[in-house]
N, C-alpha and C positions, 0 to 999 in steps of 0.2 A: 587227551589225544595220544596216540602212539607215536614213536619216533618216525615211523614210516609215514603216518598221516601228516606229521609236521613237515617232513621233507616234501610231500606232495603239495601242500598248500603254499610252500615257499618256492616251488619250482616255477620257472617262467612258463608262459603259454607255449612257446616254441619247444621248450624242454619237455613239457607234458605231451605235446603232440608227437615228439620223437619216441617217448616211452610207450605211448599208446600204439603207434605204428609198429614198433618192434615187438609188441605183445608182452612187454615187461610189466604192464599194469592194465587193468580194465577200466572202462569208462565209469562203471558203477563204483569201483574203488576210489577213483578220483572225485566223483561227485559226492560220495559219502564222506570223504575226508573234509571237503569244503563245507558240507552240511554240518558236520561235527564242529568245525571251527566256528561257524555261524552260531550254533547253539551255545558254544563256550563263551564267546566274547560279544555277541551283538546286543546283549542286554545292557552293556556299558557303552557301546559305540552307537547303536541305533542307526545302522546304515540301511537296513531293510524295513520296508513297510509290509511286505507279503512274501512268505516263503512256503512253498508246497513241496515238502520233501518227497512225498510219494510220486508226484508228477515228475520231479527232477530225476529220480531214480528210474522211472519208467522210460524217460527219454534216453538216459544213459544206457539202460538195458537194451533198447532198440539199436543203439550204435554197436554195442558188443555183439548182438545177434547178427547184424549186417556184416560186421568184420569177420565173424566166424564163418559166415556163408560165402566169403570171398567177394562180397559186393564192393566195387570201387568206392572209396570214401574220400571226402575232402581231408586235407592234411590236418585241419583243426578239429575234425570229428571227435567228439568225446571230451573236448576241453570245455568246462562249464563257464557260464557267463551270467553276469547280473545286468539288469536292464532298468534304466531310469523310468520312474513311474509316469512320465509324460508320454511314453510310447505305448500305444494300445496293443493289448495282447489278448487274443481270443481265449475266453474261458477263465481268465485270470483278472482279478480286480485291478482297475486302473483308476487312480484318483487325481493325478497331477498334484499330489500333496495338498488337496483341498477337501474340506468337509462337504462342499457342495456336490462332490462326485462320490462321496462315501458309499461303498457297496455296489458301484456300477461295474458290471462285467461286460466288456466289449464282445460283440458277436463276430469280430474279424481281427486279423493281425495287421499291423503296420508292415509295409514292404520290407523294411530292414529285418523285422522279426521273421517274416517268411524266409528271408535269405539265411538267417541264422539257423532256422529249423532245417532248411534244405541242406545246409552244410553239416548238420549234426551236432551243433553246440547246445548241450542241455542248459536250460534256463534255471538258475538257482532261485531267482525271485526278482521282485521289483524294489528299487532303491528310493530312499527318502530324498526330498527336494523341497526348495522353497515353493510355496503355493503358486501354481501356474508358471513356475520358473522365474518368479519375480523376487530377486534377492541375491545377496552375495555371501550369505553365511549359513543357509539352510535353517535359520532360526524362524523363518516365516512359514514353515510347514504347518499345516493344520493338525499334524500328528506328533508334534514335539521335535526338538532339534536333534541333529546328528552331531556326534562329538568327534573331534580330531584324534585319531589313534596316537599321535605324537604327544598329546597332552589333552586329556579328556575334559579339561576346563576351557578349551579353546574351540573356535569354529573350524570346520573342515572346508570352508569356502562355499560358494553357491553360484547358481542355484543347485548344481549337481553335486552337493557335498556327499550324498549317500553313495554315489557311484565311485567317487574318489576314495572315500573312507573305507569302502569295502575292499579296495585294492591294498591300501596301506595296512589294513588290519589282517591281511591274508585270508579274507573271507571269500575272495574270488580272484582268479587270475586275469580276467578280462571284464570290462563293463562297457555299457553304452551310456553316453551322455548327450546332452544337447547344449548348443552354444548360441545364445542370442546377443550377448555382449561380453562374453568371457566365461560363461558358465561351465565350460569344460576346462579351459586353460587355467583360470584362477584357482579352482579347487585342486588341480594337479600341482600347482606351484606350492600351495600351503600344506600339502600332504606328502610331498616327495615322490609323486608319481608322474606319469606322462599322459598328456591329454592333447588331442588334435581336433581343431575345427577345420573340416575340409572346405574346399571351394564351394561357395553357395550353389546348390543345384546338383552337386556331384554325388550326394547321398539323398535318396528319396525322402521327402517330407510327408508322403502319404501315410497316414496313421499316427502322425505326431499331433498332440493336442496343441493347437496354435497359440502362441503368445503374440509375436509380431511376425507376420508371414514373410516380410521382405528381409528379415534378419535371422530367423531361426535356422539352425543347421545341426543335424545329428552327426555324431562322430565317435571315434574309438577312444577308449581310456584303457591304460595298461600300466605295467610296472617297468617296461623297457620299450625303447623306440621300435625295435623289430617286432615285438608283440603287437604294438599299435598298428604297424604297417600291415601285418598279416590280417588283423581284424578289419582294417579299412578295405582291403581287397575283397573281403566277404560281403560287406554291406554296401559298397559303392556300386555305381553303374546306373544306366538310364532306366527310368520307370515311366511308362506311358500314362500312368495314373496321376503323376505329378506334373502339372503344367509348367513348372519351373525347372524340371529335370534336364540336365545337360546330356547330349548324346555322346557320352565319353565312357570308355571302359575303365574300370578300376584295376589297373595292372601296373607293375613295375615298382610298386612302393617297397615291397620287401627287398627287392634287388638293390634299390637305392639305399635302404637302411644297412644292408650288408656291406655295400661299398663304403658308406660313411663310417661303418664300424672299424674300418682299417685305420681310421684317424687321419687320412690324407684328404685335404681340401685344396690341393694345388689347382690354381686357375679359377677358383670360386671367388666372386666379388661380393663382399659383405658390407652393408651400410648400417651404421649406428645412427639411430634416429635421435636428433638433437632434442626434439620436443618431448621425448619419452624418457627423460632422466632429469637429475638435478633436484631442485627444491621439492620437498614433499616425499622423497624416497628415503626409506630407512637406510641408515649408514651401512649396515651389513649387506643390504640388497645391492647398493651401489658398488660396494667392494667386491662382492661375488660376481657382479656383472663385469667389472673391469678385469677380473681374473679370467673370465670366460672369453672376453675379447682377446686377451693375450694368448689364450689357448687356440683361438681361431687363427691368429697370426702364426703361431708355432706350427699349426697344421698345414700351412701353405696358402691360406686365404689372403686375399688383398682386402684390407679393412679401411674404409673411409667413412667420414661423417656426412650424413645427408640431412637436409632440412625439409620438413613437411609442415609448413606454418599452420595450415588449416586444422591439424590435429588438435590444436589448443581449443578449438570450438567443438570438437567431436562429442564430448560429454554432454554439453548443452543440447546439441542437435539430437543426440540419441534419446535423451529424456523428454523430447517432444515427439519424435517419430514413434518410439516404442509405446508410450501410453496411448497415442492416437490409434495405432493398430490394435492394441490390446482392448481398448474400449469397444471396438467393433467386433473383434473375435470373441469376446466373452459375453456378448449380448445374448448368445444362444443358451446360456446357463440361467434359465428363468423359472425352473420348477415345473415346467409343462411337459417336457419330453423325456428327460432322464435325470438321474441323480436325486438330490435332496428336493423335497417339496414341503414348504412350511405354509400353513394357512393362518391368516390373522385370527387372533383370539377374540377380538371384538369387531362388531360391524359386519357388513356384507362381505361375502367371499367372492370377490371379482378377480379377473385375470390380473389386473394391474396391482391389486393388493397382495395377491399370492406371489407375484414376481418380486415385489418390494420386500415382503417378509422373508422369502427364500434367499434372495441375494444379501439381505441384511444379516441373516444368520449364517449363511453358507460361506460367504467371502470373509477373508481376514483383513486386517487393517491396511496392509501394504497393497493388496489387490484393490481395495476400495480407493486408496489414495491415487493409484495410477489410472483407474477408470475415470475418476473425477478430473484429473489433469488432462487425460486424453480427450474426454468429451468437451472440455473447455477449449482445448487447442483446435478442435475441429468445428467449433460453433461458428455460426454466422457472424461476420465482422472480425473474427480473430484468425480464421483459417490462413490467410495470406501472411499475416504478421507473425504467426508462430509456426504452424506446420509447413506452410509454403517456404518460409525462410529456412527452416531446418533442412528441407530437401535441397535447397540451394547449397547449403554448407556441405551436405552429403556429396554433391557433385564436385565441390572443390576438394574434398578429401580423396575422392576417386582420382582426380587429376593429379594430386600430389603423389599418390601411389604410382600412377603411370609414369610420372616424371622421374621418380626415384628408381623405378625398375629399368629405366633407360640407362642408368649408370651402374646399377648393381644387380646381382642375381637374387639376393635375399636381404631382408632387413632384420635387425635384432634389437631387443630392448629387454629390460626386466619385465616379467609377466605381471607382477603386482607390486605396488609401491611399498608394501609392508609384508611381514610374515603374519601368521595366524594370530588374530586378536582374541581376547577373552569373550566367552559367551556373554551376551547382554551388554557389552561395552558400548556398542554403537546402535542399539535398538531404538533409542530415543532420538537419534540424530540421523535422519534419512540421507542428508547431504554427505555426511562423513561416510556412510555405507556406500553410497553411489560412487565415491572416489576410488573404491577398490578396483573398479573396472576401467580406470582412465587409460591404461596402456593396451587393453584388449579390445575396446569398443571400435577403434578405427577399422579394424579388419572386417567386422560385421557390416559396418556402413558401406564398405567397398566390395564386400563379397569375396575377399581374398582369403586364402588358407593360412592357418597358424598352428604352431605346436609349442607346448611348454615342456621343458626338460629340466630336471633337478640340477642345480649348479652350486649348492652350498647349504650351510646351516648358519643361523644367526648365533649370537652369544648365548641365547637361551636354549640352543639345540633344536631350533625349529627350522623346517625346510624353506629353501628359497628356490625360485624358478627363473629360467631365462626363456624368452619367447623368440621364435624365429617365424618370420612372415615371408611368404612367397607370392609371386603373381598368380592370378586366377588360372586354374588348370595346371599349375606347376607344383602340385602337392608333393611330387617326388623329391623336390629340392628340400622340403621340410625334413624328410626322412634322412636324406644324406647328411645335411648339416646337423640335424638333431642327434643322429647317431655318432657323428664325429665329436660333438660336444660331450655326449655321454661317455664315449671312449676315453677322452682326455681327462674328464673328471674322475672316472673310476680308476684310471691308471695312477692318479696321484692320491686319491682319497678313498677309493673303494666304493662299493655300491651303497647309496645313501640309506636304503631301507635296512641295511645290515645294522644300522645304528638306532633304529626305532625301539623305544622301550616296549616291553611286553605288556599287552593290555590285560588289566585285571578287572574282573567283574565287580 
């Protein structure tokens, strides 16, 4: 890559937008620089499952032509983006990281993809993920794991490890993720990037391949808080095709990020969640969190400790609710309508035997595990004992959030209990894998928004993240506090991605 291309791939989305608007660079040049970067490093990172360079350049060329003709354009027009492969894209393969959907090409776009296209953001490709978003390491992809650009022997988080790794490897300036129990925020934490789970219903779920419908939420991933805010404003807003969509405009997020970027949080009340710290958290994670709390106080925020006792039961409740919803949502993948079809090699070819053969070969071990667990939790005689009880815990978690937000404006905690672990280290221990989401799950159960922002490195030089949680529909608070944390960290230690080792193929 040329020095100019390197500069373009390391420029923020906001910076690229300014260059494009000023005419200092073309959308085709920006897209080509990122495509060259993907060609250079993705053999080692494996962030992408599908890249169509010709289509990307055609989209970028259309932006350049519109700009040359004087057509009014969105500020981010021409800034390329990567999209998690759980989001359907017309004419582009969409697999949700599963062999059961290998080769499926959707006939329509998800609402958020329509919004990206309307705003003129060329799509670089579809990113790798844990199969049907089930996992915390992207090792459960049917197409092989993604590697963390900080250390290629380690996980990039999950399920959206591809979207986060693409940012950290400078393959894309922006990406789309989805967050069911932390799948945007945990990958952001372990890759040194920014990830936002919006308020449930504030970004349309139309066109997302469902895992757990009451928990899934698409959101922006970026390298800076401002970039995430700008992307959130593009993809957010009401959608009549999504019955859970909120009648709320996605505005004010970038302004909030710019306000927070001054570093001033005077008058903001911050709550430290007692139950999301302590035993089980890596020493360096706890130390980095303590430094960030001191930064919040130095910024003028009032910091107090709050208790949310039901959070201790969140993990158990989540791993009953999610598998129950997943077992229902994944029933449609049966070899009859789309995707993989496997016929039995012996005996009669009946619908039931085709379904069994297709699902047996098409689904991976983690998906099968959760379908079995969910089906059991919903079975006659066990529904009230398991699924019903988990929903009661969910209500208690929502009440704890409500009580906390009567005292404070936002809550903070470490995003994940540890930094990135070695590939393969926890594959044979599902319970240890599930614990990676212990701090992020409560937000999904309550539907409140959260952001992860880098706040340090451990002794091995691996990124750490801090999580900020806000009340439902108060996503702007995430961007103000997140940007202030980013400002104070960079003022003392510089941009975290300036320290990432160069990826070698």
